[in-house]
C-alpha positions in Angstrom: 4.1 -3.9 30.9 4.9 -6.2 33.8 1.5 -7.9 33.7 1.9 -8.6 29.9 5.2 -10.4 30.5 4.4 -11.9 33.9 5.4 -15.6 34.1 2.1 -16.4 35.8 -0.6 -17.9 33.5 1.6 -19.7 31.0 0.5 -23.3 30.9 2.5 -26.2 29.4 -0.7 -27.9 28.3 -4.4 -27.2 27.8 -4.0 -23.7 26.4 -2.0 -24.4 23.2 1.7 -24.0 22.5 3.5 -21.5 24.7 4.4 -19.2 21.7 0.7 -18.9 20.9 -0.1 -18.1 24.5 2.4 -15.2 24.4 1.2 -14.2 21.0 -2.4 -13.9 22.3 -1.2 -11.8 25.3 0.5 -9.4 23.0 -2.5 -9.2 20.7 -4.8 -8.6 23.7 -2.5 -5.8 24.9 -2.5 -4.1 21.5 -6.2 -4.4 21.1 -7.0 -3.1 24.6 -4.5 -0.2 24.2 -2.1 -1.3 26.9 0.4 -1.4 24.1 -0.1 1.6 21.8 1.1 2.3 18.3 4.8 3.1 18.4 5.4 1.5 21.8 8.6 -0.5 21.9 8.8 -4.1 23.2 11.6 -5.3 25.5 14.5 -7.0 23.8 14.0 -10.7 23.1 16.3 -11.8 25.9 14.5 -9.5 28.4 11.1 -10.9 27.3 12.4 -14.4 27.8 13.7 -13.5 31.3 10.5 -11.8 32.3 8.1 -14.6 31.1 10.3 -17.5 31.9 10.0 -18.7 28.3 12.8 -19.7 26.0 14.1 -17.1 23.5 13.1 -19.5 20.7 9.5 -19.3 22.0 9.5 -15.6 22.3 11.1 -15.2 18.9 8.4 -17.4 17.3 5.6 -15.3 18.9 7.1 -12.0 17.9 7.8 -13.1 14.3 4.2 -14.2 13.8 3.0 -10.8 14.8 5.6 -9.1 12.6 4.4 -11.3 9.7 0.8 -10.2 10.1 1.7 -6.5 10.5 0.9 -5.9 14.2 4.5 -5.5 15.1 7.4 -3.9 13.1 11.1 -4.5 13.6 13.6 -1.8 12.8 17.2 -2.9 12.4 19.3 -1.5 15.3 16.3 -0.1 17.0 14.1 -3.0 18.2 10.5 -4.2 17.9 7.6 -1.8 18.0 3.8 -1.9 17.9 2.8 -1.1 14.3 0.8 2.1 13.6 -2.9 1.5 13.0 -3.8 2.1 9.4 -7.2 3.5 8.7 -9.0 1.5 5.9 -10.1 3.7 3.0 -12.9 2.8 0.7 -12.4 3.9 -2.9 -15.2 3.9 -5.4 -14.2 2.6 -8.8 -16.9 4.6 -10.6 -14.8 7.9 -10.5 -11.7 8.7 -12.5 -9.7 10.6 -9.9 -6.1 11.0 -8.8 -4.6 9.9 -5.4 -4.3 13.6 -4.5 -8.0 14.2 -5.2 -9.0 11.1 -3.3 -7.1 12.2 -0.2 -8.2 15.8 -0.5 -11.9 14.7 -0.4 -11.2 13.0 2.9 -9.4 16.0 4.3 -6.1 14.2 4.5 -2.6 15.4 3.7 -0.7 14.1 0.7 3.0 13.6 0.3 5.1 12.1 -2.5 8.4 10.4 -1.8 10.1 10.5 -5.2 12.1 7.5 -6.3 12.7 8.4 -9.9 11.7 11.1 -12.5 13.3 10.5 -15.8 13.0 10.4 -19.6 13.9 6.9 -20.9 13.7 4.5 -23.8 10.3 2.7 -23.3 10.0 -0.9 -22.4 8.0 -3.2 -24.8 5.1 -3.0 -22.3 5.1 0.8 -22.4 5.3 0.8 -26.2 2.2 -1.4 -26.4 0.2 0.3 -23.8 0.9 3.9 -25.0 0.9 3.1 -28.7 4.4 4.5 -29.2 6.4 4.6 -32.4 10.0 4.0 -33.2 12.3 6.5 -31.5 9.6 7.7 -29.1 10.6 8.3 -25.5 8.7 8.1 -22.2 8.5 10.2 -19.1 8.6 7.7 -16.2 7.7 8.6 -12.7 8.0 6.4 -9.6 7.0 7.5 -6.1 5.6 6.4 -2.8 2.3 8.1 -2.1 1.8 8.9 1.6 -1.1 10.3 3.5 -0.9 11.7 7.0 2.7 10.3 7.2 1.5 6.7 6.3 2.8 5.1 3.1 -0.2 3.8 1.2 0.9 3.1 -2.4 3.7 2.9 -4.8 2.9 4.6 -8.1 4.8 4.0 -11.4 3.4 6.1 -14.2 4.6 6.2 -17.8 3.6 8.9 -20.4 4.9 9.8 -23.8 7.2 12.8 -23.9 4.7 14.4 -26.3 2.3 14.4 -23.3 4.8 15.2 -20.5 8.1 16.5 -21.9 9.6 17.2 -18.5 8.7 14.7 -15.6 10.2 17.3 -13.2 7.0 19.4 -13.8 5.1 16.9 -11.5 5.5 17.8 -7.9 2.2 16.5 -6.4 -0.7 15.8 -8.7 0.1 14.3 -12.2 -3.5 14.9 -13.2 -3.3 18.6 -12.3 -0.3 19.0 -14.7 -2.1 17.1 -17.4 -5.2 19.2 -16.9 -3.2 22.4 -17.3 -2.0 21.1 -20.6 -5.4 20.1 -21.8 -4.4 16.4 -21.6 -6.2 15.0 -18.6 -7.8 11.5 -19.3 -11.6 11.4 -19.3 -11.9 7.7 -19.1 -9.7 4.7 -18.1 -9.5 1.0 -18.2 -8.4 -0.3 -14.8 -7.4 -3.8 -13.8 -7.0 -4.9 -10.2 -5.2 -8.1 -9.1 -3.9 -9.5 -5.8 -0.2 -9.4 -5.0 2.2 -10.4 -2.3 4.7 -7.6 -1.8 8.3 -8.4 -2.5 11.3 -7.1 -0.5 11.8 -3.6 -2.0 8.1 -2.8 -2.3 7.3 -4.1 1.2 10.1 -1.9 2.7 8.8 1.2 0.9 5.3 0.6 2.2 6.4 -0.3 5.7 4.9 -3.8 5.7 6.3 -7.3 6.1 7.7 -9.1 3.0 4.9 -11.2 1.5 2.2 -8.9 2.9 -1.0 -8.7 0.8 -1.3 -5.9 -1.7 -3.4 -4.8 -4.6 -1.8 -4.4 -8.0 -3.7 -1.8 -10.1 -3.0 -1.1 -13.8 -4.6 1.9 -15.3 -4.7 3.0 -19.0 -6.1 6.5 -19.4 -7.7 7.9 -22.6 -8.3 11.4 -24.0 -11.8 12.2 -25.5 -10.2 11.4 -28.9 -9.5 7.8 -27.8 -5.7 8.4 -27.7 -3.9 6.7 -24.7 -2.4 9.4 -22.5 -1.4 7.5 -19.3 -0.1 4.0 -18.3 0.1 3.7 -14.6 1.0 0.6 -12.5 0.4 1.0 -8.7 0.8 -1.2 -5.7 -1.5 -0.5 -2.8 -1.3 -1.8 0.8 -3.9 -4.5 1.2 -4.5 -3.5 4.8 -5.5 0.0 3.9 -7.8 -0.1 0.9 -11.2 -1.4 0.0 -12.3 -0.8 -3.6 -16.1 -0.6 -4.1 -18.2 -1.0 -7.2 -21.9 -0.3 -7.4 -23.9 -2.7 -9.5 -27.4 -2.1 -11.0 -29.8 -4.3 -12.9 -29.4 -3.9 -16.6 -32.5 -3.2 -18.8 -32.1 -6.8 -20.1 -32.5 -8.1 -16.6 -28.8 -9.0 -15.9 -26.5 -7.2 -13.5 -24.6 -4.2 -14.8 -21.6 -2.4 -13.4 -21.7 1.4 -13.3 -17.9 1.6 -13.5 -16.9 3.2 -16.8 -14.4 1.4 -19.0 
């Protein structure tokens, strides 16, 4: 730790602004393992004293690393090296649940429930689920975690004809639907980029404004009836979505992802 914050080596000119020099030292220490995930950094005033830099300079370097997710700040606790998040590749050619995805990788799954309730549907839910006047929806909102790392926020809506009691769902929604003979067999899924707002960023343990993936899924039964309307937010630093393309018989590219 002493070598990381040694005053030696900081140059007023020729190596860029002082806050960038400190920032590079911290990144090098994290990359090399001298600062490991979960390690705490000295207080801002202590870092300034150790390096001989101003507190403004130290604060600017630290905030830049908080913004890009390499450091995390916890109110009342201090600044820590952020845990490393393993990037997961998810094929878009399979209609699977989060629980099934993680099980295939041998990872643990945990749901942190935010809400499970039966409510009057929003206009968006009415349109997506094809609801009629007086219909109600079971709405489920939870943070999906794997190996103690929050990866996604999942907000699912289903008609009460499909899921009369949202309390039935403890882990896998699809397992419950399958037990009722109502598991979707195909889905239309739309993915878009998003910058995470305050509440969502806090739930996922990332800085406000961090990159995320917004995924909207509408699932269908064999009859063509809509059974599921789910909107999820995934951490952008944890997921890669992959689609395999093949050449169509007409000579043009064709996606193998079902719609």
